[in-house]
C-alpha positions as CSV (number, residue, x, y, z in Angstrom):
1,M,-23.2,-19.5,17.6
2,S,-24.9,-19.5,21.2
3,V,-22.8,-19.2,24.1
4,K,-23.3,-22.8,24.9
5,G,-21.3,-23.3,21.5
6,I,-18.6,-20.8,22.3
7,R,-18.2,-22.4,25.8
8,R,-17.9,-26.0,24.3
9,M,-15.2,-24.7,21.9
10,L,-13.0,-22.9,24.6
11,V,-13.6,-25.6,27.4
12,G,-14.0,-28.5,25.1
13,E,-16.0,-31.6,25.4
14,D,-15.5,-35.4,25.3
15,M,-14.3,-36.6,22.0
16,P,-17.0,-38.7,20.5
17,D,-16.4,-42.1,19.1
18,K,-17.6,-42.2,15.2
19,N,-19.1,-45.8,16.0
20,D,-21.0,-44.4,19.0
21,P,-24.9,-44.3,17.9
22,K,-25.3,-41.2,20.0
23,Y,-22.8,-39.3,17.9
24,R,-23.2,-41.1,14.6
25,E,-25.6,-38.7,12.8
26,R,-23.6,-35.7,14.2
27,Y,-20.4,-37.4,12.7
28,E,-21.8,-37.9,9.4
29,K,-23.2,-34.4,9.1
30,E,-19.9,-33.1,9.8
31,V,-18.2,-35.5,7.2
32,A,-20.5,-34.5,4.6
33,A,-20.1,-30.5,5.2
34,G,-16.3,-31.1,5.2
35,R,-16.6,-32.8,1.8
36,K,-18.9,-30.5,0.3
37,F,-16.6,-27.6,1.4
38,A,-13.5,-29.3,-0.2
39,K,-15.3,-29.9,-3.4
40,T,-16.4,-26.6,-3.5
41,T,-13.0,-25.0,-3.0
42,R,-11.4,-27.6,-5.0
43,I,-9.1,-28.6,-2.2
44,D,-9.9,-32.5,-3.0
45,R,-8.5,-31.9,-6.6
46,A,-5.1,-30.3,-5.4
47,A,-4.9,-32.8,-3.0
48,A,-5.2,-35.5,-5.2
49,K,-2.8,-33.9,-7.8
50,V,-0.2,-33.6,-5.0
51,Q,-0.8,-37.3,-4.0
52,G,-0.2,-38.5,-7.4
53,F,2.8,-36.6,-8.0
54,A,4.3,-38.0,-4.8
55,N,3.5,-41.5,-5.7
56,A,5.0,-40.9,-8.8
57,H,8.1,-39.2,-8.0
58,K,8.8,-40.2,-4.2
59,T,12.3,-39.1,-4.1
60,L,11.7,-35.9,-5.7
61,F,8.8,-35.1,-3.7
62,L,10.6,-35.9,-0.2
63,V,13.4,-33.5,-1.5
64,I,10.9,-30.8,-2.1
65,V,9.3,-31.0,1.1
66,F,12.6,-31.3,3.3
67,G,14.0,-28.7,1.2
68,F,11.5,-26.4,1.8
69,V,11.5,-27.0,5.7
70,A,15.3,-26.8,5.9
71,T,15.3,-23.4,3.8
72,C,12.5,-22.1,6.2
73,F,14.8,-23.4,9.1
74,G,17.9,-22.1,7.9
75,I,16.4,-18.5,7.2
76,N,15.1,-18.5,10.8
77,I,18.5,-19.4,12.2
78,Y,20.0,-16.6,10.0
79,R,17.9,-14.1,11.0
80,M,18.5,-15.1,14.7
81,A,22.1,-14.7,14.1
82,R,22.0,-11.4,12.4
83,Y,20.0,-9.8,15.1
84,Y,21.6,-11.5,18.2
85,G,24.3,-8.6,18.6
86,H,22.3,-5.9,17.5
87,R,21.7,-3.7,20.5
88,T,20.5,-0.2,20.5
89,E,22.1,2.0,23.1
90,A,19.8,4.1,25.0
91,A,20.0,7.9,24.4
92,S,19.9,10.2,27.1
93,A,17.2,13.0,27.0
94,I,19.7,15.4,26.1
95,E,21.0,13.5,23.3
96,R,17.3,12.8,21.9
97,Q,16.8,16.8,22.1
98,E,19.8,17.6,20.3
99,G,18.8,15.3,17.5
100,R,15.5,16.8,17.4
101,M,16.6,20.3,17.4
102,K,19.1,19.2,14.4
103,Q,16.4,17.8,12.4
104,V,14.3,21.0,12.8
105,M,17.4,23.3,12.1
106,D,17.8,20.9,8.9
107,A,14.2,21.2,7.9
108,A,14.2,24.9,8.2
109,H,17.4,25.1,6.1
110,C,19.3,26.9,9.0
111,T,23.0,25.9,8.7
112,L,25.1,27.2,11.3
113,P,28.9,27.2,11.0
114,P,30.4,24.3,12.8
115,V,32.4,25.3,15.9
116,N,35.9,23.8,16.4
117,H,37.4,23.7,19.8
118,P,41.1,23.4,20.1
119,V,42.4,20.3,21.5
120,G,45.5,19.4,23.1
121,D,48.5,20.7,21.1
122,E,46.4,23.3,19.1
123,V,45.7,25.2,22.0
124,H,49.4,25.7,23.1
125,K,50.2,26.3,19.4
126,K,47.7,29.2,19.1
127,S,48.8,30.6,22.4
128,N,52.5,30.8,21.2
129,E,51.4,32.1,17.9
130,S,49.6,34.9,19.3
131,K,52.4,35.8,21.8
132,T,55.0,35.8,18.7
133,D,52.9,38.1,16.7
134,S,52.5,40.4,19.7
135,D,56.2,40.4,20.3
136,E,56.8,41.2,16.5
137,N,54.2,44.1,16.4
138,N,55.7,45.6,19.8
139,R,59.3,45.8,18.3
């Protein structure tokens, strides 16, 4: 395709009237090319069969067509509703680094014992137990 043809496609040109003698030959060539393509790919036969079915079963054809459209619309609404509230929180650089270190450690089969930090009452129980144990040992 020439640069002029590409420019015409992008910018556009005036729509020719099929009855205008200036464009009549071009119109007939394009129609003939379209018909040849449709015949080669058998689109014309498929369209004829669909048209025949639609004429024979009007209500069923409309149910099928509008059912397909309604189903596609419903799927889109479902997906929008499902992902509307889905938000990912931004992780800090430290959290990302800890995650990567954990992946590396897991991949290397290195397991470290979990570290339990005493919280709240556990701290006081431990300190009281150690005092009572030491008192009993001192007696």
